[in-house]
C-alpha positions, 0 to 999 in steps of 0.5 A, spaced: 452 344 924 447 340 929 441 341 925 445 338 919 447 332 922 440 331 925 437 331 918 443 329 913 448 325 916 449 318 913 455 313 912 457 309 906 461 303 906 467 303 903 471 297 905 470 291 909 476 287 913 475 279 915 481 274 916 478 269 910 480 274 905 487 272 906 491 265 905 498 268 906 497 270 914 499 264 919 494 262 924 488 264 919 482 262 923 476 267 922 476 273 927 472 271 934 468 276 937 472 282 936 471 288 940 477 294 939 479 297 932 484 302 930 486 305 924 494 306 924 498 311 921 500 307 915 492 307 914 492 299 916 487 297 920 488 293 927 483 289 930 483 286 937 481 279 936 478 278 943 476 271 943 482 269 939 487 272 944 491 276 939 491 282 934 490 282 927 493 287 922 489 288 915 492 292 909 488 298 907 485 294 901 482 289 906 486 284 906 489 281 912 497 282 913 499 279 920 497 276 926 501 278 932 501 278 940 504 281 946 509 279 951 506 276 956 501 273 951 494 277 951 488 275 954 482 278 951 485 284 948 479 289 947 481 296 946 486 300 942 488 307 942 493 311 937 498 315 941 498 323 939 504 325 935 507 329 941 507 323 945 510 319 940 516 324 939 517 324 947 515 318 950 520 313 952 520 305 953 521 302 959 528 299 961 527 292 959 524 294 952 529 299 951 535 294 951 531 290 945 527 295 941 529 302 940 523 305 937 518 310 939 511 308 941 505 309 936 499 305 939 497 301 945 492 295 946 489 293 953 487 286 955 484 283 961 490 285 965 495 289 962 496 295 957 501 293 951 505 299 947 507 298 940 511 302 935 509 303 928 512 296 926 507 293 931 513 291 935 512 291 943 516 297 946 513 297 953 508 294 958 504 297 963 502 291 968 497 289 974 491 293 972 485 291 976 480 289 971 481 294 966 476 296 961 476 301 955 483 305 953 483 312 951 488 318 951 487 325 954 490 332 952 496 331 957 498 325 952 496 320 958 493 313 957 486 313 960 483 306 962 477 304 967 479 299 973 473 295 975 476 290 980 480 295 985 474 296 990 466 298 991 467 304 985 470 304 979 477 308 978 479 312 972 486 311 971 491 315 968 498 312 966 504 317 964 508 313 959 514 317 961 515 316 968 510 310 969 506 314 974 499 312 975 493 317 978 486 314 980 480 317 981 473 313 983 467 315 980 460 313 982 455 313 976 448 311 980 447 312 988 443 306 988 446 300 991 442 295 987 443 299 980 450 299 982 451 292 982 448 292 975 453 297 973 458 295 967 462 301 965 466 298 959 467 303 953 470 310 954 472 316 950 476 322 952 471 328 950 474 335 952 476 339 958 478 333 962 471 330 961 471 322 960 465 319 956 463 312 960 458 307 956 455 303 961 453 296 958 449 294 964 445 300 966 444 302 958 446 309 960 452 314 958 455 318 963 460 324 962 465 324 968 470 329 970 477 326 970 479 331 976 474 329 981 470 323 979 464 327 979 458 325 974 457 332 970 451 329 965 448 322 964 443 320 958 440 314 955 436 309 958 433 302 956 429 301 950 429 302 942 427 309 941 431 315 940 437 316 945 435 309 948 440 303 948 440 296 949 447 294 951 451 300 948 458 299 946 463 303 943 464 310 943 468 316 939 468 323 940 470 328 934 474 334 934 467 338 935 465 334 941 460 330 938 459 323 941 458 317 936 455 311 940 454 303 938 447 301 940 449 294 940 443 290 941 439 295 937 443 294 931 445 301 930 449 307 931 447 313 935 449 320 934 449 326 940 451 333 941 457 335 945 452 336 951 449 329 950 443 331 946 440 326 941 441 328 934 440 322 930 441 315 928 446 314 923 443 312 916 448 307 914 448 303 907 450 296 910 446 293 915 449 292 922 450 286 926 451 288 933 456 293 933 461 293 938 468 297 937 468 304 933 474 308 931 473 315 928 479 316 923 483 322 921 480 322 914 473 322 916 472 315 916 468 311 921 470 304 923 465 299 926 466 292 928 460 287 927 460 283 933 456 277 930 459 277 923 466 277 926 467 283 921 470 290 921 467 295 916 469 302 914 464 307 912 465 314 909 461 319 913 458 325 909 453 330 910 448 330 904 
């Protein structure tokens, strides 16, 4: 499988998403530096319109459907995650939200301070408050929300949130031993991998780390500054598939790179529509890859295939 991916993995654009396609949506300004993207269960696409401080939902055909926000109003939403079927079935909303909305949580969105939880109708059903400069959002095997807090001390924290109880657990981790390099560290994007391992993309250090979520130990690092195979210039969004392959946006090299489940470079994704600083990525259940073009303020959907 690795050799097939190395030699023949390609992506064909099948749809694009931008607000200008619809004249029926209120607040009809274009997307502004979007970062997070997600495909919802009805195949609509949710975009974190980061610098417009809002969320935009697109229909499957690419037309903008609605603009919405959270309570309190969001400040630079930048990551979204679909909650698992088990979590949708079992989780309960907070008492405050439960009195007004009798719905199950389906997806969550992170802004600069909080995590907002929404149901299938894009109604807010819960709020996780007072996180300390959180970045990235994913879900682990135990159906817990995971983010990285960067403002709680000298080291970043892997923070897990139990939606049933609201309990939080925090584990510090250190990507680099050097104090000078640590000052440049910007862990901005994350994805759950396998076996309690978190993939952390460090925008400032141009590297990717595989970190144990139980004790914060760094199991493996790969990548360095550059434009060659396996090198990065401002790495960005990251997703992992069911087999553990890792797909990473290499934003200032305007490409997407693919790595094995051990972090070994496999290929640069061959793509039929040029990328303009890719940021957020989303791998859908149907095998599509959603990529935000940060400089174009658009989202493109690609069909992945091994020729």
